[in-house]
N, C-alpha and C positions, 0 to 999 in steps of 0.2 A: 580207755585207758583199758589193760585188763589187767587179770591178777597180778600177772610176772611184774607186768612195768611196774603196778603197785609196789610191789616188794621192793624193788630197785629203787623206785623216789626213796622210797620210805628209808633203805640204806645209805643212799646217798646222801638223804639230810643229818643222818645221824654221824657220818662221816665229815660230814661240814659243817657240825657245832663244833665239833672236835676238832677239828682242823684251824674254823674260826678263835676259839679260846686261844690255841697255843701260837697260832701260826698267821692265819689270817686270809685265807684264800681255799677259804670252804667251797665257792662257789663254781669252781672249777672241778668238783664235784659235779652240783647238782645240777648244773648250768647243762654238761654236756649230755645226763640221764636224760633230761628234760628235752633235748633235741631227738635224740634219738628213739624217745617216745611219741616223736609230731607233734611235740608243742610248738608253736610261732614263735620264734628268737625274742621278740619284743614283749608277747605274754608271756614265755619263759623266766626273762627278767625282772619281769614283775610279780611273777608268781612266787618266783624266788624269794625278792627281794622280804616277800611278806612272810614266807616259810622260815626263815630265819632267822627272823626278830628273836620269836620264843627263845631259841638256843643261845641268842647273845645274852639273854638277858639272865639265861642258866648258869655261862661262862662268868658274867660281871661279877652272881653271887659265888662263885665258885672261887673269886679271888677279894674277895669285900675284904679280909684283912688288907692285904696289901695296899689299899685303896686309903689307909689312915691318915689323915692328914693331907691328905691333896683335895678337900673341896673347892682350894679357889682354882686353882690348876681345871677342877670336872666342869666349875662353871665358867670361866673364861675361854677354852679352850673349846666349853661343847656349844659354846652360842655361836661359835664357829661354825663347828660340825654344821650345828641344822642350817643354816644359810647354806652352808655348800651344796645339801644333802637336798634340798630345797632347790634349788639351781639345779643341781642335775636331773631331779626330777623332771621339772619343765622341760630340758633337754626331751626326757628320753621321749615324751610323750607330744612333744613339735614337732622335731623332727621326723622327717619323712622313714620308715623303717629300713628303705634301699641304705641310709646313713648309718644306723646301728650293727646290720650285715657288713656295714663295710669297715665300722672303726672299730668293731668287736672282736675282729680276728687279731687284731693290732694291740688293741687293750690287753687281751689274752697272749703274747707272745711276749708283752712287755711285764703282766705279771710273774710269768715263766721265768723270763731272765731274771728280775726282781729275787725271785725262790734260791736260784740258780745261786746266787750271788750274794745270799744273805748272812752265812755266815762271816763272808770279807768285810760286807755292809756294820755288821755287829764290831766287827773286830776294829774298822774305824772307826764307828760313833762311840765306842769305849775309849781309843788311844786320843779321841779331843771334845770329848765330852767338858760342854761348858760351866763357868761357875755358876750363872744365870738361875735360880730355883725355880722359874716362872718362865725361862725365855725370852725372845724380845719379840718386835712387831711381825719382822719373816718368818718367825714361828707361829705364828696366827694367822698369817697368810698362806703359808705352807698346811696347815692345818683345815682351812678355809677350801684350797685346791683338793686335798682329800677328799674330802666330803663330794666336791664336785663329781668328783670320781668315783666314788662310794654310790652315789644316790644312780648315778648314770647306767654305773656298770660295777659290782661290789668286787671282782675278782682282786684278793691283794690288796686290797684299801686297807687290810695289818700290818701286810710290810712297809706297806707306805708311809703307815702311823708311825710303827715302832724306828723306822729309819727318819724319819724328823726327829721324832722325843727325843731319840736315844743321843741327838746330835746337838742336841739344843738344848737339854737337861743334866743338871748335877743329879744321878739319883740312882738305885737301883734298877736292873733290868726286869726284876720281879716288878717291882713297884710300877717301872711304866709301861709294861706288860697290860695290869691290871687296867692303867689308863687310858692305855691304848683300846680294851673289851670294853670302859666306859662308853669313847668314843666310836668307836664301829657299833655300838647299841643305837647312839643316836642319831647317827644318820640311818640305819635300816627303820629304825621305829619310825621315825621323819617320815621316809620317803615308805615307807610299809602306809603308813595313815594316808598320804600323798595320793598315793594310787588305791587306797578304798574307795576314799571321794570321785577319783576322776579317773580311774582306768577300770577294767573287766581282768582279771586274774581267772584264771585257771583254779577253779579251789580245790579240789579235788588233789590236783600237783600240792598248792601251797597249806591244807592239809596236814599231807604226808609226810613234806619237806620239814613243817612243823612240830610234830610228833619226834619225829628224827632227830631234829636240832637239838630237842633238850635231853635227852637222853644222851646224845654225843658232846653239850656244851657239858653237862654236868658232869662224865667221866674223863672229859678230856681234861677240865680243870682238875679233879681229885688224880688220873692215874696218868694222865698225859705226858710229862717227865719221865716217862719208866720208855718210852715208845725209840726206837732212832731214828735220829732227826733226818741222816743221811738217807733212810729206806722210805721216810714219808716224803721228804723234798723229792725224788725221784718219784714216786708213785701219782703227786699233784702235778709236778711237772708233765708227766704221759698223758697225765685224764685230759690237761691244758690243752695241749698239740692236738690231743682227738677233737674237743672241743674246736678250734679253730680251725683242722679239718674241715668238720663236716660242715659250719661255716661256709668254707671258700665253695665248698662243692655244693651248696643249695640252691 
């Protein structure tokens, strides 16, 4: 990796850290950059998961006030996120790389679709928010499924989580976003630990993404609400489509 590629990965990590804190699709920043730098797809996914974990910590710290009173939810849904993340990590390491390169473009397009329709999803979830303070069994199953998705391919797991939480819990969206950040952190940290033991990441890429994501995660939590949601959404979708095209043409 040359100097300019390193700068690009560092900048992508910063963007991903901020996006993950606010929306939950930061992998669509980092994954295409890693592919463009010549990192193999599965190695890129592994290095990306490890690198984004510190940024998730920064995002949770930035939203710490909104987590007040949500300890029971964190414990209940966190356990499901942990199990889902380990399931996804096992799938990534044990399925052939051609499965990942075939499935990843579909997952990226799904993530882009979710981002495009996020305003409508949020409006729908606000309109039918349930009265149960902690959801029900279906929500726990959905959080597990989001963990599997996040463990296998992290892009837009936050969008999936906020949609699930918003449609099932009667609470303020900022508090639900804070809970989403904790669950995403559990997924990222769990699968990162799993990969540290059982996989071979690209350490240079992981370190650059980690450095950038910490800065981006903190700034995203502090200043992110000032950004144009529409412009941000368009940028993420364009980058995601670029990644999908790169994988199809490999």
